[in-house]
C-alpha positions in Angstrom: 72.4 -79.6 41.7 73.1 -81.1 38.3 70.0 -83.3 38.7 67.8 -80.4 39.5 69.1 -78.4 36.6 68.4 -81.3 34.2 64.9 -81.6 35.8 64.3 -77.9 35.3 65.4 -78.1 31.6 63.1 -81.1 30.9 59.8 -79.2 30.5 61.3 -76.8 27.9 62.9 -79.7 26.0 59.5 -81.6 26.0 57.7 -78.4 24.8 60.2 -77.9 21.9 59.9 -81.6 20.9 56.1 -81.4 21.1 56.0 -78.3 18.9 58.3 -80.0 16.4 56.2 -83.1 16.4 53.1 -81.1 16.0 54.5 -79.3 12.9 55.6 -82.6 11.4 52.2 -84.0 12.0 50.5 -81.1 10.2 52.9 -81.4 7.3 52.2 -85.1 7.0 48.4 -84.4 7.1 48.7 -81.7 4.4 46.8 -82.8 1.3 47.3 -80.7 -1.8 44.0 -81.8 -3.1 42.2 -80.2 -0.2 43.8 -76.8 -1.0 44.1 -76.8 -4.7 40.4 -77.5 -5.4 38.3 -77.0 -8.4 36.6 -74.1 -6.5 39.9 -72.4 -6.1 40.8 -72.9 -9.8 37.4 -71.5 -10.8 37.8 -68.5 -8.6 41.3 -67.8 -9.9 40.1 -68.1 -13.5 37.1 -65.8 -13.0 39.3 -63.3 -11.1 41.8 -63.1 -14.0 38.8 -62.7 -16.3 37.8 -59.7 -14.4 41.3 -58.4 -14.6 41.1 -58.8 -18.4 38.0 -56.7 -18.5 39.7 -53.9 -16.6 42.5 -54.2 -19.1 39.9 -53.7 -21.9 38.7 -50.5 -20.2 42.2 -49.2 -19.7 43.2 -49.8 -23.4 40.0 -48.2 -24.8 40.4 -45.2 -22.4 44.0 -44.7 -23.5 43.1 -44.8 -27.2 40.3 -42.2 -26.5 42.7 -39.9 -24.7 45.8 -40.2 -26.8 44.4 -40.7 -30.3 41.2 -38.7 -30.2 41.8 -36.4 -27.2 38.6 -37.4 -25.5 38.4 -36.5 -21.8 34.9 -37.3 -20.7 35.0 -39.8 -17.8 31.4 -39.2 -16.7 30.1 -39.9 -20.2 32.1 -43.1 -20.3 30.7 -44.2 -16.9 27.2 -43.2 -17.9 27.1 -45.9 -20.7 27.9 -48.5 -18.1 25.4 -47.4 -15.5 22.7 -47.0 -18.2 23.3 -50.6 -19.4 23.0 -51.9 -15.8 19.8 -49.9 -15.3 18.2 -51.1 -18.5 19.2 -54.8 -17.8 18.7 -55.3 -14.1 16.2 -52.7 -12.8 13.3 -54.0 -14.9 13.9 -57.4 -13.3 13.1 -55.9 -9.9 9.8 -54.7 -11.3 8.9 -58.3 -12.1 9.4 -59.4 -8.5 6.7 -59.6 -5.8 6.8 -58.9 -2.1 9.9 -57.4 -0.5 11.9 -57.9 -3.6 9.9 -55.5 -5.7 11.6 -52.3 -6.7 9.0 -50.1 -4.9 9.5 -52.0 -1.6 13.3 -51.8 -2.0 13.1 -48.0 -2.6 10.7 -47.5 0.2 13.0 -49.3 2.7 16.5 -48.7 1.5 16.5 -45.9 -1.2 18.9 -43.6 0.8 21.4 -46.5 1.3 21.5 -47.2 -2.5 21.7 -43.5 -3.2 24.8 -43.2 -1.1 26.2 -46.4 -2.6 25.7 -45.1 -6.1 27.3 -41.8 -5.2 30.3 -43.6 -3.7 30.7 -45.8 -6.8 30.4 -43.0 -9.3 32.9 -40.8 -7.4 35.4 -43.6 -7.0 35.5 -44.0 -10.8 35.7 -40.3 -11.4 38.4 -39.6 -8.8 40.9 -42.2 -10.2 40.4 -40.8 -13.8 41.0 -37.2 -12.6 44.1 -38.3 -10.7 45.9 -39.0 -14.0 45.8 -35.3 -14.8 47.8 -34.4 -11.7 50.2 -37.3 -10.8 52.2 -40.0 -12.5 51.2 -43.5 -13.6 53.6 -45.0 -11.0 51.9 -43.2 -8.2 48.5 -44.3 -9.3 49.6 -48.0 -9.5 51.2 -47.9 -6.1 48.6 -46.0 -4.2 45.7 -47.7 -5.9 46.7 -50.9 -4.0 45.6 -49.0 -0.8 42.2 -50.5 -1.5 43.4 -53.8 0.0 44.2 -52.7 3.6 41.1 -50.5 3.7 39.0 -53.5 2.5 40.4 -55.7 5.1 39.7 -53.2 7.9 36.1 -52.6 6.6 35.5 -56.4 6.2 36.7 -57.0 9.8 34.5 -54.2 11.1 31.4 -54.5 9.0 31.3 -58.1 7.8 33.0 -59.5 10.9 35.5 -61.4 8.8 38.4 -62.7 10.7 41.8 -63.1 9.0 44.7 -65.3 10.0 48.4 -64.9 9.6 48.3 -66.7 6.2 46.0 -64.0 4.8 48.3 -61.2 5.9 51.3 -63.0 4.4 49.4 -63.5 1.1 48.5 -59.8 1.0 52.1 -58.8 1.5 53.2 -61.2 -1.3 50.6 -59.5 -3.7 51.8 -56.0 -2.7 55.4 -57.1 -3.3 54.2 -58.1 -6.8 52.8 -54.6 -7.3 56.2 -53.2 -6.2 58.0 -55.3 -8.8 55.6 -54.0 -11.4 56.3 -50.4 -10.5 60.0 -51.1 -10.4 59.8 -52.5 -13.9 58.0 -49.3 -15.1 60.7 -47.1 -13.6 63.5 -49.2 -15.2 61.6 -49.1 -18.6 61.1 -45.3 -18.4 57.3 -45.6 -18.2 56.9 -43.1 -15.4 54.3 -41.2 -17.5 51.7 -38.8 -16.5 51.4 -35.2 -15.3 53.3 -33.8 -12.4 51.3 -30.5 -12.2 50.0 -31.2 -8.7 51.3 -34.5 -7.4 49.9 -34.0 -3.9 46.4 -33.5 -5.2 46.7 -36.4 -7.6 47.9 -38.8 -4.9 45.1 -37.6 -2.7 42.6 -38.4 -5.4 44.0 -41.9 -5.8 43.8 -42.6 -2.1 40.2 -41.2 -2.0 39.3 -43.4 -5.0 40.8 -46.5 -3.3 38.9 -45.8 -0.1 35.6 -45.3 -2.0 36.2 -48.5 -4.0 36.7 -50.4 -0.7 33.4 -49.0 0.7 31.6 -49.9 -2.5 33.0 -53.5 -2.6 32.2 -54.2 1.1 28.6 -53.0 0.4 28.6 -55.2 -2.6 29.7 -58.3 -0.7 27.1 -57.7 2.0 24.3 -57.2 -0.5 25.1 -60.2 -2.8 25.6 -62.6 0.2 22.5 -61.4 2.2 20.1 -60.0 -0.4 20.6 -60.6 -4.1 22.9 -59.8 -7.0 20.1 -58.4 -9.1 19.1 -56.0 -6.4 22.6 -54.7 -6.1 23.1 -54.2 -9.8 19.6 -52.8 -10.4 19.9 -50.2 -7.7 23.5 -49.2 -8.6 22.5 -48.9 -12.2 19.5 -46.8 -11.4 21.2 -44.3 -9.0 24.5 -44.4 -10.9 22.7 -43.4 -14.1 21.0 -40.4 -12.3 24.2 -39.3 -10.6 26.4 -39.7 -13.7 23.9 -37.7 -15.8 23.7 -34.8 -13.3 27.5 -34.7 -12.9 28.1 -34.9 -16.6 25.8 -32.0 -17.3 27.5 -29.9 -14.6 31.1 -30.7 -15.3 31.4 -32.0 -18.9 28.7 -30.3 -20.9 31.3 -28.3 -22.9 33.6 -31.3 -23.5 30.7 -33.4 -24.6 29.4 -30.7 -26.9 32.8 -30.3 -28.6 33.3 -34.0 -29.0 34.1 -35.0 -32.6 32.2 -38.2 -33.2 33.4 -40.9 -35.6 32.9 -44.6 -35.9 36.2 -45.2 -34.2 35.2 -43.0 -31.2 31.8 -44.7 -31.1 33.5 -48.1 -31.2 35.9 -47.2 -28.3 33.0 -45.9 -26.2 31.1 -49.1 -26.9 34.1 -51.2 -26.0 34.6 -49.3 -22.7 31.0 -49.5 -21.8 30.6 -53.2 -22.5 33.8 -54.1 -20.6 32.6 -52.1 -17.6 29.1 -53.7 -17.9 30.6 -57.2 -18.0 32.9 -56.4 -15.1 30.0 -55.1 -12.9 27.8 -58.0 -13.9 30.3 -60.7 -13.2 32.1 -59.3 -10.2 29.3 -60.0 -7.7 29.4 -63.7 -8.7 33.1 -63.9 -7.9 32.6 -61.9 -4.7 29.9 -64.3 -3.5 32.2 -67.3 -4.3 35.1 -65.8 -2.3 35.2 -62.3 -0.9 35.7 -58.7 -1.9 39.3 -58.7 -0.6 40.2 -61.8 -2.6 38.7 -60.4 -5.8 40.7 -57.1 -5.4 43.9 -59.1 -4.9 43.2 -60.8 -8.2 42.5 -57.5 -9.9 46.1 -56.3 -9.1 47.2 -58.2 -12.2 45.0 -55.9 -14.4 47.8 -53.4 -14.8 50.1 -56.2 -15.9 47.7 -57.3 -18.6 47.5 -53.7 -19.8 51.3 -53.6 -19.9 51.5 -56.8 -21.9 49.0 -55.5 -24.4 50.9 -52.2 -24.5 54.0 -54.0 -25.6 52.2 -54.8 -28.9 49.9 -51.8 -29.2 51.9 -48.9 -27.8 55.5 -50.3 -28.2 56.3 -50.5 -24.5 59.6 -52.0 -23.4 59.4 -55.5 -21.9 61.0 -56.3 -18.5 61.4 -59.7 -16.8 60.1 -58.0 -13.6 56.6 -58.0 -15.1 56.6 -61.8 -15.1 57.9 -61.8 -11.5 55.1 -59.5 -10.5 52.5 -61.6 -12.2 53.8 -64.8 -10.5 53.9 -63.0 -7.1 50.3 -61.8 -7.4 49.0 -65.2 -8.4 50.9 -66.9 -5.6 49.5 -64.4 -3.1 45.9 -64.8 -4.5 46.1 -68.6 -4.3 47.6 -68.5 -0.7 44.8 -66.1 0.4 42.0 -68.3 -0.9 43.6 -71.6 0.2 42.7 -70.8 3.8 39.1 -69.9 4.6 38.2 -66.7 6.3 35.7 -67.4 9.1 33.0 -64.9 10.0 32.3 -64.0 13.6 28.6 -64.8 14.5 26.5 -61.8 15.2 23.8 -61.4 17.9 21.1 -61.1 15.2 21.9 -64.5 13.7 19.0 -67.0 14.0 21.3 -69.5 15.7 22.8 -67.0 18.1 23.6 -68.2 21.5 23.0 -66.3 24.8 25.8 -65.3 27.0 24.9 -68.1 29.4 25.3 -70.6 26.6 21.6 -71.3 26.0 19.7 -71.0 22.7 16.3 -69.3 22.5 15.0 -71.8 20.0 14.5 -75.4 21.2 14.7 -76.6 17.6 18.1 -74.9 17.3 19.3 -76.8 20.4 18.3 -80.1 18.9 19.9 -79.1 15.6 23.2 -78.0 17.2 23.3 -80.9 19.7 21.8 -83.9 17.9 23.2 -86.4 20.5 21.2 -84.8 23.3 24.2 -83.5 25.4 22.6 -80.1 25.7 19.3 -81.5 26.8 21.0 -83.5 29.5 22.8 -80.4 30.8 19.7 -78.3 30.8 17.8 -81.0 32.7 20.5 -81.0 35.4 20.3 -77.3 35.7 16.6 -77.3 36.1 17.1 -79.3 39.4 18.6 -76.1 40.8 15.5 -73.8 40.4 16.9 -70.8 42.2 20.1 -70.9 40.2 18.2 -71.1 37.0 16.0 -68.1 38.0 19.0 -66.0 38.8 20.5 -66.8 35.4 17.3 -66.0 33.7 17.2 -62.5 35.2 20.8 -61.8 34.1 20.4 -63.4 30.6 20.1 -60.9 27.7 18.0 -63.5 25.9 15.3 -63.4 28.6 15.4 -67.2 29.2 12.6 -68.2 31.5 
């Protein structure tokens, strides 16, 4: 009996030993140079640059609101969309063929109209939220864009995430929690509490709209072109912002007291937004929309660091903890690639039976001829091949 018991325990012991050995082998094969690459450093630097631009928009908006009592979010956004339209839309007129602006509008005008509407309302909703809820709520709920982005990327872009990516996102969200905790300890829970439920709902709506806009941006820049995305968003964003400004802000704009300081702050906001929109597609193409938004979580921290000198905020060591956590999460997320599931419309798609429609694709995918040998063996069974051809969705004959 003792012998049988020992024999029964042997497989489990071998399995545990094999798992331990496999882990040790992976640790030995780990090469930091393969993870901490120049590409990762460049993506990290550019992501933090985008966070710095968002910090610039936040500071200029705060000066406009607190020092000059300006509350015209549509007018501020209009400057950004107008700059995009003036810069990138004329480039589309210079193109020929399917890339010409008339061909784009003929085929996809309604898609870009919806995208422009989503982007404009995302900016408007988050600005309006500050009138009803607190800064802490905005900072916490604004990170809702991350899970929505991951769901949309999984569904629309067929991006597949691994356990490491989910851990990285959790680390970044813990960093956001540390930042909010530092705000509460420092007494910076500012903002209105007139209608917290409405304000929180606007933040969640804004985060969801930003996620939709960013997924569309990633798809467009990776499959079409960056200029087309920016030109169309600038064109339709300008039209929508103008109409909405005339409807909602005509009295506020008419009563605006212009001065060189106000003009400078408007210009700073518009240029920062213009640079953000122009550079963000580049970083998205290098990584992904989810990775970029993880990097942008540090924008609030940059604003807080600037507020220590500009608005006399109290410093807390939790701000540094939050920054480190966000950077660690961002690096961890980008250290492991996110594979994309092949779609049926892909040129190199494979039929259910395992055959390719394109003979050149077979030779490209199987340069050593293994596939050709297998197909030759199958052809000897003519009846079997005919039956498979009838069932095959690719129509193999």
